[in-house]
C-alpha positions in Angstrom: 45.6 -160.4 77.5 46.0 -164.1 76.0 43.3 -165.0 73.3 41.7 -168.2 73.6 40.0 -170.5 71.3 36.8 -169.4 72.6 37.0 -165.8 72.0 37.9 -166.1 68.3 40.8 -163.6 68.3 43.9 -163.8 66.9 46.9 -162.4 68.5 48.6 -159.8 66.8 52.0 -161.2 66.6 50.2 -164.1 64.5 49.2 -161.7 61.8 51.3 -162.2 58.6 53.1 -158.9 57.3 53.4 -157.7 53.5 57.0 -158.5 52.6 57.1 -155.5 50.6 55.6 -152.8 52.9 55.3 -154.1 56.4 51.5 -153.8 56.7 49.4 -156.5 58.1 48.3 -158.7 55.5 44.4 -159.0 54.5 42.0 -161.5 52.6 42.0 -161.7 48.9 38.7 -160.1 48.5 36.9 -158.4 45.9 36.8 -155.1 47.9 39.4 -153.1 46.1 41.9 -153.4 43.0 44.3 -155.5 45.3 42.0 -158.5 44.3 44.5 -161.4 42.7 43.4 -162.7 39.5 46.3 -164.6 38.6 47.1 -167.6 36.1 45.5 -170.0 38.7 42.3 -168.0 39.3 41.8 -167.8 35.4 42.6 -171.7 35.4 39.9 -172.5 38.2 37.6 -170.0 36.9 37.7 -172.0 33.5 36.8 -175.0 35.0 34.1 -173.7 37.1 32.5 -172.3 33.8 32.9 -175.8 31.9 31.1 -177.4 35.0 28.4 -175.1 35.2 27.9 -175.5 31.2 27.9 -179.2 31.9 25.3 -178.8 34.5 23.1 -176.6 32.6 19.4 -178.2 32.4 20.5 -181.3 34.5 19.7 -182.0 38.4 21.9 -179.6 40.3 22.0 -178.7 43.9 23.3 -175.0 44.3 24.6 -175.2 48.0 25.6 -172.2 49.4 27.2 -172.1 53.2 27.3 -168.9 55.1 27.7 -166.4 51.9 26.9 -163.1 53.3 26.2 -159.6 51.4 29.9 -158.5 51.4 30.2 -159.7 47.6 26.6 -161.3 47.0 27.3 -160.8 43.1 30.1 -163.9 43.3 27.8 -166.5 44.7 24.5 -165.6 46.0 23.2 -163.8 42.8 24.6 -166.3 40.2 23.2 -169.4 42.5 19.9 -167.6 42.5 19.6 -166.5 38.9 21.0 -170.3 37.6 18.5 -171.8 39.9 15.7 -169.7 38.3 16.6 -170.6 34.9 17.0 -174.2 35.5 13.8 -175.7 36.8 15.5 -179.2 37.7 17.9 -177.0 40.0 17.5 -176.8 43.7 19.0 -173.7 45.7 20.1 -174.7 49.7 21.3 -171.9 51.8 22.6 -172.6 55.5 23.3 -169.1 56.8 22.8 -168.0 60.3 20.5 -165.0 60.3 20.7 -164.3 56.4 19.6 -167.5 55.0 16.9 -166.3 52.0 16.1 -166.6 48.6 13.7 -164.4 45.7 10.3 -165.2 45.9 10.8 -166.8 42.2 13.2 -169.8 43.4 11.2 -170.2 46.7 9.5 -173.5 45.8 12.8 -174.8 44.8 14.7 -173.8 47.9 15.5 -174.9 51.3 16.7 -171.9 53.4 18.2 -172.7 57.0 18.5 -170.0 59.4 21.2 -172.1 61.1 24.7 -172.5 62.2 26.4 -174.4 59.6 28.4 -176.8 61.9 24.8 -177.7 63.5 23.3 -178.6 60.7 25.9 -180.7 59.3 26.5 -182.6 62.2 22.8 -183.5 62.4 23.3 -185.1 59.2 25.5 -187.7 60.1 
């Protein structure tokens, strides 16, 4: 059966193969010991940490787009914590089916239970 844009399926022949073992390639996710934290990752992480320090105590929007609960400790939970610690911060979450926030930051949060594309297209 041919895949189409509408069914969001990827033909098997388009899945890249590992040059070492020949297995299907996978996303670089923090699900096992294969997550790549190379020199570039560490450089970008240092830039991100510097940015967060510069934002501390300033008006900041933590914008979360479609982050689920696969690895919430990477984006979701830190955004909640940083919003809670910074009284000038606002947490914005756009996530179809999982737009939530803790009660502690509810008054400074905007949670939109909607499709990201729909929300963004309504902004312009």
